[in-house]
C-alpha positions, 0 to 999 in steps of 0.5 A, spaced: 697 091 109 694 085 115 687 081 112 682 083 117 680 078 122 674 073 121 669 077 127 672 084 122 671 082 116 664 078 119 662 086 121 664 090 116 660 085 111 653 084 115 647 088 112 645 096 116 639 093 120 634 096 121 637 102 116 638 098 110 635 103 106 642 146 133 638 151 143 645 148 146 646 146 138 641 145 135 639 152 132 647 151 129 649 151 123 656 150 124 655 146 119 654 149 113 660 154 114 664 149 114 664 151 106 672 151 101 676 145 100 680 145 106 674 147 110 674 139 112 680 134 112 675 127 112 668 128 108 669 121 106 665 116 110 663 110 113 659 106 116 659 100 122 653 097 125 651 099 132 647 096 137 639 099 137 638 098 146 644 098 149 641 097 155 637 091 153 638 084 153 634 080 148 633 087 144 638 085 139 637 090 133 642 094 129 642 100 124 647 103 122 651 109 124 656 113 120 664 116 121 668 119 119 677 118 120 683 121 117 691 118 119 695 123 115 699 125 122 697 118 125 704 115 127 702 108 128 703 104 132 707 110 138 701 114 135 695 116 140 687 116 137 683 122 137 675 122 139 672 128 135 664 126 138 659 129 134 653 132 136 647 135 136 646 136 128 649 131 120 655 130 122 658 131 115 664 130 115 671 132 120 672 140 121 678 143 121 679 146 127 683 146 132 684 139 133 688 138 127 693 141 130 692 138 136 694 132 131 700 133 127 703 135 135 701 129 137 701 125 131 694 123 132 689 120 128 681 122 128 676 119 128 668 122 129 662 118 129 655 121 127 651 121 134 644 117 133 639 118 130 642 125 126 644 126 120 643 119 116 645 116 123 637 114 123 635 108 127 628 109 124 625 111 117 620 115 122 621 119 128 615 117 132 614 120 139 615 111 142 621 111 135 625 117 139 626 112 146 631 110 144 634 117 143 638 119 150 646 121 152 647 114 155 645 110 149 650 115 145 654 114 151 655 105 150 655 108 142 661 110 143 664 106 148 663 101 143 664 104 137 672 104 139 672 098 142 671 097 133 676 101 130 682 100 135 681 093 133 679 096 125 686 098 127 689 093 129 687 089 123 690 095 117 695 095 121 698 090 124 698 092 131 698 087 137 696 092 141 691 098 145 693 105 142 692 111 148 685 114 146 683 121 148 675 125 147 674 131 144 668 135 144 664 142 144 657 143 147 654 137 147 658 133 144 664 137 150 658 134 156 658 128 152 665 127 153 666 129 160 661 124 161 665 119 156 670 120 162 666 119 167 663 112 165 668 109 161 675 112 166 678 106 162 677 107 154 680 113 154 687 117 157 682 123 157 677 129 156 677 135 153 671 138 154 671 144 151 663 149 153 661 144 155 654 143 158 654 137 164 649 141 168 642 139 166 638 146 168 631 146 169 630 154 169 636 157 165 635 164 167 643 165 168 644 164 160 639 171 159 643 175 165 650 174 160 647 174 154 645 182 159 652 181 161 656 180 155 652 185 152 654 192 156 650 197 159 649 200 152 647 194 148 644 191 154 640 197 153 638 197 146 636 189 147 631 191 153 627 196 149 626 192 144 623 186 147 618 192 150 616 195 143 616 187 139 610 186 146 607 192 145 606 191 137 605 184 138 598 186 142 596 191 137 598 188 130 602 182 131 603 180 123 605 187 122 611 185 127 612 179 125 613 181 117 617 187 119 621 181 121 621 176 116 617 172 120 610 172 118 610 164 118 610 163 125 603 163 128 604 163 136 607 169 138 612 166 144 616 162 137 617 168 134 618 170 141 623 166 141 627 167 134 628 174 137 631 172 143 636 166 139 638 171 134 641 177 139 643 171 144 647 169 137 652 174 137 655 173 144 656 166 144 659 165 137 663 172 138 660 177 133 657 181 139 660 188 134 654 186 129 648 186 133 649 191 138 654 197 134 647 199 129 642 198 136 645 201 141 647 207 134 639 206 133 638 208 139 642 213 140 640 217 135 633 216 134 633 212 129 627 206 129 629 201 134 625 196 130 627 197 126 634 196 126 634 189 129 631 186 124 635 188 119 640 184 124 636 178 124 635 178 116 642 181 113 646 177 119 642 171 123 636 169 117 642 171 112 650 170 113 649 167 119 644 161 116 638 161 121 631 158 119 625 161 121 621 155 120 624 151 125 622 156 131 614 153 128 612 147 133 608 145 127 615 144 123 618 141 130 612 135 130 615 132 122 617 124 123 621 125 117 629 123 117 633 127 114 639 132 114 634 137 117 631 132 121 636 135 128 631 142 132 625 136 132 632 132 134 634 135 139 628 138 142 627 131 145 634 131 148 631 137 151 625 136 154 627 128 156 633 129 159 637 137 159 631 142 160 636 148 158 630 152 157 632 160 157 627 164 161 626 171 162 629 173 169 624 175 173 627 182 174 632 185 168 630 180 163 633 182 155 628 176 153 620 177 153 618 175 159 613 171 155 618 166 156 617 162 161 618 155 164 610 153 162 611 156 154 617 151 155 613 144 158 607 146 153 612 147 147 614 139 150 607 136 151 603 138 144 611 137 139 611 130 144 605 128 147 602 127 153 607 125 159 614 128 156 618 132 160 624 133 162 627 129 169 632 134 170 634 131 177 635 124 174 639 127 170 644 131 174 645 124 179 646 120 173 653 125 171 654 129 177 652 136 173 659 140 176 661 136 181 662 130 176 666 125 179 671 125 174 679 125 174 682 127 167 677 131 164 679 138 162 674 143 161 674 150 157 669 156 156 669 162 153 668 168 158 661 172 151 658 165 153 651 164 155 652 158 156 658 157 161 653 158 167 651 150 164 659 149 165 663 146 171 667 153 171 672 151 178 677 146 178 677 141 181 683 135 183 684 132 176 679 135 173 681 144 171 676 149 168 680 155 163 675 161 162 677 164 156 677 172 157 676 177 150 670 181 148 669 174 143 670 168 147 665 164 146 663 158 145 668 152 144 673 158 143 678 154 143 677 149 138 674 154 133 678 161 134 674 168 134 669 168 132 666 162 132 662 162 126 664 162 121 670 156 122 677 159 123 682 154 118 686 151 124 681 154 130 685 160 128 685 166 134 689 172 130 681 174 130 680 174 138 680 180 141 686 177 146 688 172 141 693 170 147 689 169 153 686 164 147 694 161 146 695 160 155 689 156 155 692 152 148 697 151 152 695 150 158 690 144 154 697 141 150 700 140 157 695 135 160 694 131 153 701 131 154 702 128 163 696 123 161 697 120 154 704 119 157 701 116 165 697 112 160 702 109 155 707 108 163 700 104 164 700 099 158 708 098 159 707 097 165 701 091 165 705 089 158 711 087 162 707 084 168 704 079 163 711 078 161 713 076 168 708 072 169 709 066 167 716 066 170 714 069 177 708 062 177 713 059 176 719 060 181 711 060 186 711 053 183 719 050 184 719 054 191 712 049 194 
């Protein structure tokens, strides 16, 4: 193994600077479902020093940022590097999802960088609003660019390589948006991007989310959910303590925090490919004159809080004010990004709503103010100006979405030149089905799609993904070979030109 360069060695030996000591998926508990010896390709942590503020010419502070690498499939010298972007939760390793299948096929190394502030990659000991000013998608993109350059040098030193490897970036949900935005802002650093369920459009009042929940539910289940919402709203007017106790949520003092919990619990069944777990019992209760609230409460407690692993306290605004960093601080962090950049306010539509009409714009703005202070609100227009929203002007980005996923309405769903978009259509195809299979939670090893109601639909889109990756990596290789040939021939051409003078 080659010795590290002096610069590389310095990077490895430097102290960890300031760190020397799920929403899109802010309430996503997927990482808790990665159990078993083969759920992760690796959980071995690596660290490097990251710049705290990429936009300041005078602030040179650093913090320790966690990453992972998996090189078992790597074909040295000719294999690509797959950068799997971690999003708005702790990154505890490289999950054994469909990316492992792609890595085997292409002989790729996989590296994964934890998002700044999340998990163990916190720059500060306190997550105050003031200290969160460096938490943004823009800073995160530069983190990825700096890390990409660092890891390329690290790889070259380890394997005695003398040329750049072809890179390809991957992400799901918010990290899917980062994947698309990385290719948009740093096209010279990656051959292409897979943006799965990528929420590239910042939305102020995201009524389409609730509308898709109703559509995915179907007529009977939607009707049952609407009746449940009406009954809960009425109960809150007369006996809020009893109805909250029924759902084991007595700790939620704010009525709309409680309503948000119930809305999320319903939406999650369609988002992550478990519609029948929700709809079967409540439709049965509605048809047979059983107590609808009790049926829904049983689902919330048994599935959403139990099997899925959601936590009641993450809906409590007082809990969101906790400024101590740790593995469980993701909700505060994601709400900060929601309240400053992307909004995605899941408000009730004016007509035919599934969720309570009390979940409105004012509730979200008040939450932002209550948790983070005066003057904190999302500048959605500037976010979409900066990235382009669904009119993103990038190239070589694959967009994929599941037909039942409420989040797909914040993604790019129509293909345009050099930006193919594929919709995976099936009864339980939701958030990140191309990566995760069905249901999307808990983990299916290597993204097994056998439990999808239409495995063929998933496999068809996966084949299109492979074709695009293969094409764009090949084009990268051709361009690299051409540049290398030019560097060899240029001195000869210059000498010939000089002799002709």
